[in-house]
Biopython code that builds the backbone (N, CA, C, O; Angstrom):
import numpy as np
from Bio.PDB.StructureBuilder import StructureBuilder

atoms = [
    (1, "UNK", "N", (-5.013, -0.193, -108.098)),
    (1, "UNK", "CA", (-4.531, 0.787, -107.141)),
    (1, "UNK", "C", (-4.536, 0.134, -105.760)),
    (1, "UNK", "O", (-5.480, -0.566, -105.394)),
    (2, "UNK", "N", (-3.475, 0.373, -105.010)),
    (2, "UNK", "CA", (-3.438, -0.166, -103.660)),
    (2, "UNK", "C", (-4.438, 0.583, -102.782)),
    (2, "UNK", "O", (-4.834, 1.709, -103.081)),
    (3, "UNK", "N", (-4.830, -0.068, -101.700)),
    (3, "UNK", "CA", (-5.780, 0.562, -100.781)),
    (3, "UNK", "C", (-5.169, 1.829, -100.181)),
    (3, "UNK", "O", (-5.868, 2.826, -99.995)),
    (4, "UNK", "N", (-3.872, 1.795, -99.878)),
    (4, "UNK", "CA", (-3.218, 2.982, -99.321)),
    (4, "UNK", "C", (-3.204, 4.137, -100.321)),
    (4, "UNK", "O", (-3.418, 5.289, -99.943)),
    (5, "UNK", "N", (-2.954, 3.833, -101.588)),
    (5, "UNK", "CA", (-3.014, 4.875, -102.627)),
    (5, "UNK", "C", (-4.434, 5.418, -102.759)),
    (5, "UNK", "O", (-4.636, 6.619, -102.939)),
    (6, "UNK", "N", (-5.395, 4.535, -102.669)),
    (6, "UNK", "CA", (-6.806, 4.925, -102.713)),
    (6, "UNK", "C", (-7.116, 5.913, -101.585)),
    (6, "UNK", "O", (-7.753, 6.942, -101.813)),
    (7, "UNK", "N", (-6.664, 5.597, -100.369)),
    (7, "UNK", "CA", (-6.879, 6.510, -99.243)),
    (7, "UNK", "C", (-6.196, 7.847, -99.482)),
    (7, "UNK", "O", (-6.717, 8.894, -99.097)),
    (8, "UNK", "N", (-5.026, 7.813, -100.120)),
    (8, "UNK", "CA", (-4.326, 9.055, -100.471)),
    (8, "UNK", "C", (-5.140, 9.912, -101.426)),
    (8, "UNK", "O", (-5.207, 11.132, -101.277)),
    (9, "UNK", "N", (-5.759, 9.265, -102.408)),
    (9, "UNK", "CA", (-6.610, 9.995, -103.361)),
    (9, "UNK", "C", (-7.826, 10.591, -102.648)),
    (9, "UNK", "O", (-8.199, 11.738, -102.895)),
    (10, "UNK", "N", (-8.439, 9.801, -101.764)),
    (10, "UNK", "CA", (-9.574, 10.329, -100.996)),
    (10, "UNK", "C", (-9.150, 11.509, -100.151)),
    (10, "UNK", "O", (-9.867, 12.506, -100.065)),
    (11, "UNK", "N", (-7.992, 11.403, -99.527)),
    (11, "UNK", "CA", (-7.474, 12.500, -98.719)),
    (11, "UNK", "C", (-7.252, 13.749, -99.574)),
    (11, "UNK", "O", (-7.575, 14.860, -99.155)),
    (12, "UNK", "N", (-6.703, 13.559, -100.768)),
    (12, "UNK", "CA", (-6.497, 14.687, -101.686)),
    (12, "UNK", "C", (-7.817, 15.335, -102.089)),
    (12, "UNK", "O", (-7.885, 16.542, -102.321)),
    (13, "UNK", "N", (-8.853, 14.524, -102.165)),
    (13, "UNK", "CA", (-10.183, 15.031, -102.520)),
    (13, "UNK", "C", (-10.904, 15.610, -101.304)),
    (13, "UNK", "O", (-11.971, 16.208, -101.438)),
    (14, "UNK", "N", (-10.318, 15.429, -100.118)),
    (14, "UNK", "CA", (-10.952, 15.925, -98.896)),
    (14, "UNK", "C", (-12.107, 15.048, -98.447)),
    (14, "UNK", "O", (-13.068, 15.535, -97.851)),
    (15, "UNK", "N", (-12.016, 13.753, -98.735)),
    (15, "UNK", "CA", (-13.099, 12.833, -98.420)),
    (15, "UNK", "C", (-12.658, 11.750, -97.445)),
    (15, "UNK", "O", (-11.510, 11.305, -97.469)),
    (16, "UNK", "N", (-13.566, 11.341, -96.606)),
    (16, "UNK", "CA", (-13.370, 10.163, -95.772)),
    (16, "UNK", "C", (-13.928, 8.957, -96.529)),
    (16, "UNK", "O", (-14.619, 9.114, -97.535)),
    (17, "UNK", "N", (-13.627, 7.771, -96.046)),
    (17, "UNK", "CA", (-14.185, 6.562, -96.657)),
    (17, "UNK", "C", (-15.703, 6.599, -96.565)),
    (17, "UNK", "O", (-16.395, 6.230, -97.514)),
    (18, "UNK", "N", (-16.225, 7.044, -95.423)),
    (18, "UNK", "CA", (-17.679, 7.116, -95.245)),
    (18, "UNK", "C", (-18.310, 8.063, -96.256)),
    (18, "UNK", "O", (-19.313, 7.717, -96.880)),
    (19, "UNK", "N", (-17.740, 9.246, -96.428)),
    (19, "UNK", "CA", (-18.296, 10.229, -97.363)),
    (19, "UNK", "C", (-18.204, 9.707, -98.806)),
    (19, "UNK", "O", (-19.139, 9.871, -99.589)),
    (20, "UNK", "N", (-17.076, 9.082, -99.148)),
    (20, "UNK", "CA", (-16.915, 8.511, -100.482)),
    (20, "UNK", "C", (-17.981, 7.443, -100.730)),
    (20, "UNK", "O", (-18.619, 7.421, -101.782)),
    (21, "UNK", "N", (-18.163, 6.559, -99.747)),
    (21, "UNK", "CA", (-19.164, 5.503, -99.880)),
    (21, "UNK", "C", (-20.552, 6.099, -100.086)),
    (21, "UNK", "O", (-21.321, 5.605, -100.911)),
    (22, "UNK", "N", (-20.877, 7.151, -99.348)),
    (22, "UNK", "CA", (-22.167, 7.817, -99.527)),
    (22, "UNK", "C", (-22.305, 8.381, -100.937)),
    (22, "UNK", "O", (-23.370, 8.282, -101.547)),
    (23, "UNK", "N", (-21.237, 8.967, -101.448)),
    (23, "UNK", "CA", (-21.279, 9.556, -102.792)),
    (23, "UNK", "C", (-21.542, 8.529, -103.880)),
    (23, "UNK", "O", (-22.261, 8.805, -104.840)),
    (24, "UNK", "N", (-20.960, 7.342, -103.732)),
    (24, "UNK", "CA", (-21.094, 6.338, -104.782)),
    (24, "UNK", "C", (-22.174, 5.302, -104.491)),
    (24, "UNK", "O", (-22.332, 4.339, -105.242)),
    (25, "UNK", "N", (-22.918, 5.496, -103.399)),
    (25, "UNK", "CA", (-24.047, 4.612, -103.099)),
    (25, "UNK", "C", (-23.654, 3.275, -102.514)),
    (25, "UNK", "O", (-24.349, 2.279, -102.716)),
    (26, "UNK", "N", (-22.541, 3.239, -101.788)),
    (26, "UNK", "CA", (-22.090, 1.990, -101.170)),
    (26, "UNK", "C", (-22.151, 2.105, -99.655)),
    (26, "UNK", "O", (-22.282, 3.199, -99.107)),
    (27, "UNK", "N", (-22.056, 0.977, -98.995)),
    (27, "UNK", "CA", (-21.921, 0.953, -97.551)),
    (27, "UNK", "C", (-20.447, 1.218, -97.217)),
    (27, "UNK", "O", (-19.565, 0.685, -97.890)),
    (28, "UNK", "N", (-20.166, 2.028, -96.192)),
    (28, "UNK", "CA", (-18.767, 2.295, -95.833)),
    (28, "UNK", "C", (-17.959, 1.020, -95.565)),
    (28, "UNK", "O", (-16.785, 0.946, -95.928)),
    (29, "UNK", "N", (-18.572, 0.031, -94.942)),
    (29, "UNK", "CA", (-17.854, -1.225, -94.671)),
    (29, "UNK", "C", (-17.462, -1.936, -95.961)),
    (29, "UNK", "O", (-16.417, -2.583, -96.022)),
    (30, "UNK", "N", (-18.292, -1.818, -96.986)),
    (30, "UNK", "CA", (-17.975, -2.454, -98.268)),
    (30, "UNK", "C", (-16.717, -1.846, -98.867)),
    (30, "UNK", "O", (-15.914, -2.550, -99.478)),
    (31, "UNK", "N", (-16.544, -0.539, -98.694)),
    (31, "UNK", "CA", (-15.345, 0.126, -99.202)),
    (31, "UNK", "C", (-14.138, -0.234, -98.343)),
    (31, "UNK", "O", (-13.086, -0.594, -98.871)),
    (32, "UNK", "N", (-14.281, -0.139, -97.033)),
    (32, "UNK", "CA", (-13.133, -0.399, -96.157)),
    (32, "UNK", "C", (-12.720, -1.872, -96.164)),
    (32, "UNK", "O", (-11.592, -2.186, -95.784)),
    (33, "UNK", "N", (-13.595, -2.776, -96.582)),
    (33, "UNK", "CA", (-13.237, -4.194, -96.683)),
    (33, "UNK", "C", (-12.131, -4.448, -97.712)),
    (33, "UNK", "O", (-11.452, -5.472, -97.648)),
    (34, "UNK", "N", (-11.949, -3.531, -98.650)),
    (34, "UNK", "CA", (-10.890, -3.694, -99.647)),
    (34, "UNK", "C", (-9.504, -3.580, -99.023)),
    (34, "UNK", "O", (-8.515, -3.967, -99.647)),
    (35, "UNK", "N", (-9.416, -3.060, -97.815)),
    (35, "UNK", "CA", (-8.123, -2.983, -97.133)),
    (35, "UNK", "C", (-7.527, -4.379, -96.964)),
    (35, "UNK", "O", (-6.316, -4.560, -97.086)),
    (36, "UNK", "N", (-8.380, -5.365, -96.682)),
    (36, "UNK", "CA", (-7.915, -6.750, -96.509)),
    (36, "UNK", "C", (-7.289, -7.288, -97.792)),
    (36, "UNK", "O", (-6.304, -8.026, -97.746)),
    (37, "UNK", "N", (-7.858, -6.921, -98.929)),
    (37, "UNK", "CA", (-7.324, -7.374, -100.221)),
    (37, "UNK", "C", (-6.051, -6.636, -100.597)),
    (37, "UNK", "O", (-5.203, -7.156, -101.323)),
    (38, "UNK", "N", (-5.931, -5.408, -100.090)),
    (38, "UNK", "CA", (-4.754, -4.605, -100.407)),
    (38, "UNK", "C", (-4.927, -3.703, -101.612)),
    (38, "UNK", "O", (-4.103, -2.820, -101.851)),
    (39, "UNK", "N", (-5.988, -3.915, -102.375)),
    (39, "UNK", "CA", (-6.242, -3.054, -103.530)),
    (39, "UNK", "C", (-7.744, -2.893, -103.741)),
    (39, "UNK", "O", (-8.552, -3.684, -103.255)),
    (40, "UNK", "N", (-8.083, -1.854, -104.473)),
    (40, "UNK", "CA", (-9.495, -1.562, -104.730)),
    (40, "UNK", "C", (-9.794, -1.815, -106.209)),
    (40, "UNK", "O", (-8.893, -1.757, -107.046)),
    (41, "UNK", "N", (-11.056, -2.095, -106.528)),
    (41, "UNK", "CA", (-11.432, -2.293, -107.939)),
    (41, "UNK", "C", (-11.162, -1.029, -108.752)),
    (41, "UNK", "O", (-11.171, 0.084, -108.226)),
    (42, "UNK", "N", (-10.927, -1.225, -110.018)),
    (42, "UNK", "CA", (-10.557, -0.120, -110.906)),
    (42, "UNK", "C", (-11.612, 0.973, -110.935)),
    (42, "UNK", "O", (-11.264, 2.151, -111.019)),
    (43, "UNK", "N", (-12.898, 0.618, -110.869)),
    (43, "UNK", "CA", (-13.919, 1.659, -110.963)),
    (43, "UNK", "C", (-13.889, 2.572, -109.729)),
    (43, "UNK", "O", (-14.119, 3.774, -109.857)),
    (44, "UNK", "N", (-13.615, 2.031, -108.551)),
    (44, "UNK", "CA", (-13.513, 2.878, -107.360)),
    (44, "UNK", "C", (-12.233, 3.700, -107.391)),
    (44, "UNK", "O", (-12.228, 4.865, -106.995)),
    (45, "UNK", "N", (-11.150, 3.094, -107.861)),
    (45, "UNK", "CA", (-9.887, 3.818, -107.980)),
    (45, "UNK", "C", (-10.029, 4.996, -108.945)),
    (45, "UNK", "O", (-9.538, 6.093, -108.681)),
    (46, "UNK", "N", (-10.693, 4.758, -110.039)),
    (46, "UNK", "CA", (-10.891, 5.807, -111.034)),
    (46, "UNK", "C", (-11.733, 6.952, -110.477)),
    (46, "UNK", "O", (-11.397, 8.120, -110.670)),
    (47, "UNK", "N", (-12.815, 6.623, -109.792)),
    (47, "UNK", "CA", (-13.666, 7.653, -109.198)),
    (47, "UNK", "C", (-12.876, 8.472, -108.186)),
    (47, "UNK", "O", (-12.941, 9.702, -108.199)),
    (48, "UNK", "N", (-12.129, 7.799, -107.307)),
    (48, "UNK", "CA", (-11.342, 8.510, -106.293)),
    (48, "UNK", "C", (-10.299, 9.412, -106.945)),
    (48, "UNK", "O", (-10.098, 10.545, -106.506)),
    (49, "UNK", "N", (-9.634, 8.920, -107.990)),
    (49, "UNK", "CA", (-8.620, 9.715, -108.687)),
    (49, "UNK", "C", (-9.231, 10.930, -109.375)),
    (49, "UNK", "O", (-8.663, 12.021, -109.341)),
    (50, "UNK", "N", (-10.385, 10.738, -109.996)),
    (50, "UNK", "CA", (-11.055, 11.861, -110.653)),
    (50, "UNK", "C", (-11.514, 12.911, -109.641)),
    (50, "UNK", "O", (-11.394, 14.110, -109.891)),
    (51, "UNK", "N", (-12.036, 12.462, -108.506)),
    (51, "UNK", "CA", (-12.445, 13.410, -107.465)),
    (51, "UNK", "C", (-11.253, 14.173, -106.910)),
    (51, "UNK", "O", (-11.355, 15.370, -106.645)),
    (52, "UNK", "N", (-10.116, 13.492, -106.730)),
    (52, "UNK", "CA", (-8.902, 14.155, -106.257)),
    (52, "UNK", "C", (-8.418, 15.189, -107.269)),
    (52, "UNK", "O", (-8.021, 16.293, -106.896)),
    (53, "UNK", "N", (-8.453, 14.827, -108.546)),
    (53, "UNK", "CA", (-8.028, 15.762, -109.595)),
    (53, "UNK", "C", (-8.958, 16.966, -109.669)),
    (53, "UNK", "O", (-8.504, 18.100, -109.819)),
    (54, "UNK", "N", (-10.254, 16.719, -109.563)),
    (54, "UNK", "CA", (-11.214, 17.826, -109.570)),
    (54, "UNK", "C", (-10.960, 18.758, -108.389)),
    (54, "UNK", "O", (-11.019, 19.980, -108.532)),
    (55, "UNK", "N", (-10.681, 18.188, -107.242)),
    (55, "UNK", "CA", (-10.406, 18.995, -106.057)),
    (55, "UNK", "C", (-9.133, 19.816, -106.240)),
    (55, "UNK", "O", (-9.095, 20.989, -105.870)),
    (56, "UNK", "N", (-8.090, 19.208, -106.809)),
    (56, "UNK", "CA", (-6.832, 19.918, -107.046)),
    (56, "UNK", "C", (-7.020, 21.090, -108.003)),
    (56, "UNK", "O", (-6.320, 22.098, -107.909)),
    (57, "UNK", "N", (-7.964, 20.950, -108.917)),
    (57, "UNK", "CA", (-8.235, 22.022, -109.897)),
    (57, "UNK", "C", (-9.368, 22.940, -109.454)),
    (57, "UNK", "O", (-9.848, 23.776, -110.220)),
    (58, "UNK", "N", (-9.781, 22.769, -108.210)),
    (58, "UNK", "CA", (-10.849, 23.589, -107.606)),
    (58, "UNK", "C", (-12.160, 23.495, -108.392)),
    (58, "UNK", "O", (-12.851, 24.492, -108.599)),
    (59, "UNK", "N", (-12.481, 22.286, -108.818)),
    (59, "UNK", "CA", (-13.743, 22.009, -109.507)),
    (59, "UNK", "C", (-14.649, 21.293, -108.517)),
    (59, "UNK", "O", (-14.270, 20.269, -107.948)),
    (60, "UNK", "N", (-15.830, 21.825, -108.314)),
    (60, "UNK", "CA", (-16.779, 21.237, -107.371)),
    (60, "UNK", "C", (-17.440, 20.017, -107.994)),
    (60, "UNK", "O", (-18.075, 20.112, -109.044)),
    (61, "UNK", "N", (-17.286, 18.866, -107.337)),
    (61, "UNK", "CA", (-17.856, 17.621, -107.849)),
    (61, "UNK", "C", (-19.318, 17.450, -107.453)),
    (61, "UNK", "O", (-20.006, 16.605, -108.026)),
    (62, "UNK", "N", (-19.807, 18.216, -106.501)),
    (62, "UNK", "CA", (-21.159, 18.008, -105.977)),
    (62, "UNK", "C", (-22.252, 18.139, -107.038)),
    (62, "UNK", "O", (-23.166, 17.314, -107.046)),
    (63, "UNK", "N", (-22.210, 19.121, -107.924)),
    (63, "UNK", "CA", (-23.259, 19.190, -108.959)),
    (63, "UNK", "C", (-23.290, 17.948, -109.863)),
    (63, "UNK", "O", (-24.355, 17.529, -110.316)),
    (64, "UNK", "N", (-22.130, 17.376, -110.116)),
    (64, "UNK", "CA", (-22.079, 16.165, -110.942)),
    (64, "UNK", "C", (-22.735, 15.006, -110.201)),
    (64, "UNK", "O", (-23.521, 14.257, -110.781)),
    (65, "UNK", "N", (-22.414, 14.861, -108.931)),
    (65, "UNK", "CA", (-22.978, 13.770, -108.142)),
    (65, "UNK", "C", (-24.488, 13.925, -107.986)),
    (65, "UNK", "O", (-25.206, 12.926, -107.936)),
    (66, "UNK", "N", (-24.973, 15.141, -107.911)),
    (66, "UNK", "CA", (-26.418, 15.375, -107.824)),
    (66, "UNK", "C", (-27.097, 14.919, -109.114)),
    (66, "UNK", "O", (-28.189, 14.350, -109.076)),
    (67, "UNK", "N", (-26.453, 15.167, -110.255)),
    (67, "UNK", "CA", (-27.015, 14.734, -111.539)),
    (67, "UNK", "C", (-27.085, 13.212, -111.628)),
    (67, "UNK", "O", (-28.047, 12.664, -112.166)),
    (68, "UNK", "N", (-26.088, 12.545, -111.112)),
    (68, "UNK", "CA", (-26.021, 11.090, -111.205)),
    (68, "UNK", "C", (-26.954, 10.433, -110.192)),
    (68, "UNK", "O", (-27.577, 9.418, -110.505)),
    (69, "UNK", "N", (-27.063, 10.976, -109.012)),
    (69, "UNK", "CA", (-27.914, 10.484, -107.926)),
    (69, "UNK", "C", (-27.764, 8.984, -107.696)),
    (69, "UNK", "O", (-28.694, 8.222, -107.960)),
    (70, "UNK", "N", (-26.597, 8.553, -107.205)),
    (70, "UNK", "CA", (-26.448, 7.119, -106.928)),
    (70, "UNK", "C", (-27.406, 6.678, -105.826)),
    (70, "UNK", "O", (-27.642, 7.405, -104.861)),
    (71, "UNK", "N", (-27.946, 5.490, -105.983)),
    (71, "UNK", "CA", (-28.878, 4.934, -105.007)),
    (71, "UNK", "C", (-28.087, 4.051, -104.064)),
    (71, "UNK", "O", (-27.355, 3.164, -104.503)),
    (72, "UNK", "N", (-28.229, 4.288, -102.788)),
    (72, "UNK", "CA", (-27.495, 3.503, -101.804)),
    (72, "UNK", "C", (-28.053, 2.084, -101.751)),
    (72, "UNK", "O", (-29.264, 1.878, -101.664)),
    (73, "UNK", "N", (-27.152, 1.120, -101.804)),
    (73, "UNK", "CA", (-27.555, -0.278, -101.743)),
    (73, "UNK", "C", (-27.936, -0.650, -100.321)),
    (73, "UNK", "O", (-27.401, -0.103, -99.357)),
    (74, "UNK", "N", (-28.870, -1.590, -100.205)),
    (74, "UNK", "CA", (-29.228, -2.101, -98.884)),
    (74, "UNK", "C", (-28.113, -2.999, -98.396)),
    (74, "UNK", "O", (-27.506, -3.717, -99.191)),
    (75, "UNK", "N", (-27.832, -2.973, -97.098)),
    (75, "UNK", "CA", (-26.822, -3.899, -96.587)),
    (75, "UNK", "C", (-27.292, -5.338, -96.739)),
    (75, "UNK", "O", (-28.487, -5.622, -96.658)),
    (76, "UNK", "N", (-26.353, -6.234, -96.956)),
    (76, "UNK", "CA", (-26.698, -7.653, -97.051)),
    (76, "UNK", "C", (-27.226, -8.114, -95.711)),
    (76, "UNK", "O", (-26.813, -7.623, -94.661)),
    (77, "UNK", "N", (-28.139, -9.057, -95.759)),
    (77, "UNK", "CA", (-28.707, -9.564, -94.521)),
    (77, "UNK", "C", (-29.785, -8.649, -93.978)),
    (77, "UNK", "O", (-30.280, -8.865, -92.872)),
    (78, "UNK", "N", (-30.156, -7.631, -94.737)),
    (78, "UNK", "CA", (-31.166, -6.690, -94.286)),
    (78, "UNK", "C", (-32.557, -7.112, -94.704)),
    (78, "UNK", "O", (-33.344, -6.286, -95.166)),
    (79, "UNK", "N", (-32.868, -8.382, -94.549)),
    (79, "UNK", "CA", (-34.165, -8.895, -94.973)),
    (79, "UNK", "C", (-35.273, -8.373, -94.069)),
    (79, "UNK", "O", (-35.056, -8.077, -92.894)),
    (80, "UNK", "N", (-36.421, -8.271, -94.626)),
    (80, "UNK", "CA", (-37.609, -7.854, -93.885)),
    (80, "UNK", "C", (-38.171, -9.084, -93.180)),
    (80, "UNK", "O", (-38.185, -10.177, -93.747)),
    (81, "UNK", "N", (-38.628, -8.906, -91.957)),
    (81, "UNK", "CA", (-39.199, -10.026, -91.218)),
    (81, "UNK", "C", (-40.338, -10.650, -92.014)),
    (81, "UNK", "O", (-41.188, -9.937, -92.547)),
    (82, "UNK", "N", (-40.358, -11.987, -92.096)),
    (82, "UNK", "CA", (-41.395, -12.703, -92.839)),
    (82, "UNK", "C", (-41.068, -12.902, -94.298)),
    (82, "UNK", "O", (-41.876, -13.451, -95.046)),
    (83, "UNK", "N", (-39.890, -12.463, -94.717)),
    (83, "UNK", "CA", (-39.465, -12.660, -96.105)),
    (83, "UNK", "C", (-38.124, -13.364, -96.100)),
    (83, "UNK", "O", (-37.305, -13.151, -95.206)),
    (84, "UNK", "N", (-37.901, -14.197, -97.089)),
    (84, "UNK", "CA", (-36.645, -14.908, -97.178)),
    (84, "UNK", "C", (-35.623, -14.084, -97.939)),
    (84, "UNK", "O", (-35.837, -13.740, -99.102)),
    (85, "UNK", "N", (-34.517, -13.771, -97.290)),
    (85, "UNK", "CA", (-33.375, -13.082, -97.904)),
    (85, "UNK", "C", (-33.765, -11.799, -98.624)),
    (85, "UNK", "O", (-33.083, -11.386, -99.562)),
    (86, "UNK", "N", (-34.835, -11.174, -98.203)),
    (86, "UNK", "CA", (-35.227, -9.905, -98.795)),
    (86, "UNK", "C", (-35.838, -10.019, -100.175)),
    (86, "UNK", "O", (-36.012, -9.007, -100.855)),
    (87, "UNK", "N", (-36.176, -11.250, -100.616)),
    (87, "UNK", "CA", (-36.786, -11.423, -101.933)),
    (87, "UNK", "C", (-38.081, -10.635, -102.029)),
    (87, "UNK", "O", (-38.809, -10.481, -101.048)),
    (88, "UNK", "N", (-38.350, -10.142, -103.220)),
    (88, "UNK", "CA", (-39.589, -9.407, -103.460)),
    (88, "UNK", "C", (-40.726, -10.400, -103.632)),
    (88, "UNK", "O", (-41.122, -10.717, -104.753)),
    (89, "UNK", "N", (-41.229, -10.870, -102.554)),
    (89, "UNK", "CA", (-42.359, -11.789, -102.572)),
    (89, "UNK", "C", (-43.356, -11.294, -101.544)),
    (89, "UNK", "O", (-43.054, -10.407, -100.746)),
    (90, "UNK", "N", (-44.511, -11.855, -101.569)),
    (90, "UNK", "CA", (-45.508, -11.426, -100.621)),
    (90, "UNK", "C", (-45.095, -11.833, -99.202)),
    (90, "UNK", "O", (-44.358, -12.799, -99.008)),
    (91, "UNK", "N", (-45.578, -11.089, -98.236)),
    (91, "UNK", "CA", (-45.294, -11.416, -96.858)),
    (91, "UNK", "C", (-45.918, -12.770, -96.535)),
    (91, "UNK", "O", (-47.056, -13.046, -96.915)),
    (92, "UNK", "N", (-45.171, -13.602, -95.836)),
    (92, "UNK", "CA", (-45.613, -14.953, -95.584)),
    (92, "UNK", "C", (-46.542, -15.071, -94.381)),
    (92, "UNK", "O", (-47.187, -16.104, -94.201)),
    (93, "UNK", "N", (-46.619, -14.044, -93.566)),
    (93, "UNK", "CA", (-47.541, -14.050, -92.447)),
    (93, "UNK", "C", (-46.985, -14.700, -91.206)),
    (93, "UNK", "O", (-47.731, -14.945, -90.258)),
    (94, "UNK", "N", (-45.712, -14.984, -91.179)),
    (94, "UNK", "CA", (-45.115, -15.535, -89.967)),
    (94, "UNK", "C", (-45.047, -14.446, -88.910)),
    (94, "UNK", "O", (-44.808, -13.282, -89.230)),
    (95, "UNK", "N", (-45.251, -14.811, -87.682)),
    (95, "UNK", "CA", (-45.131, -13.841, -86.587)),
    (95, "UNK", "C", (-44.155, -14.372, -85.570)),
    (95, "UNK", "O", (-43.896, -15.573, -85.497)),
    (96, "UNK", "N", (-43.623, -13.471, -84.796)),
    (96, "UNK", "CA", (-42.664, -13.843, -83.758)),
    (96, "UNK", "C", (-43.313, -13.820, -82.391)),
    (96, "UNK", "O", (-42.635, -13.591, -81.390)),
    (97, "UNK", "N", (-44.628, -14.055, -82.329)),
    (97, "UNK", "CA", (-45.333, -13.999, -81.052)),
    (97, "UNK", "C", (-45.064, -15.210, -80.206)),
    (97, "UNK", "O", (-45.585, -15.317, -79.096)),
]
sb = StructureBuilder()
sb.init_structure("model")
sb.init_model(0)
sb.init_chain("A")
sb.init_seg("    ")
for serial, (resi, resn, name, xyz) in enumerate(atoms, 1):
    if name == "N":
        sb.init_residue(resn, " ", resi, " ")
    sb.init_atom(name, np.array(xyz, "f"), 0.0, 1.0, " ", f" {name:<3s}", serial, name[0])
structure = sb.get_structure()
């Protein structure tokens, strides 16, 4: 699906890119970055199309999303001070004093 078609589906569902990203547990920038490619991955296209269809049929998608409870991913580069690349390791004890 082209990025423009994807935006059309989101519009039909009454969603912004930010709201869609929140629903599927992504960062909004990660979704909007697909504009550069010109198309979105099939799984995002499918979700957007299903949400648009549910909206057209006046079916509330919110109870479904609550059941699924997607976990929002941490942004890349969001490492904790004293840890390398956010790896789950013990704190190294470095200070910025």
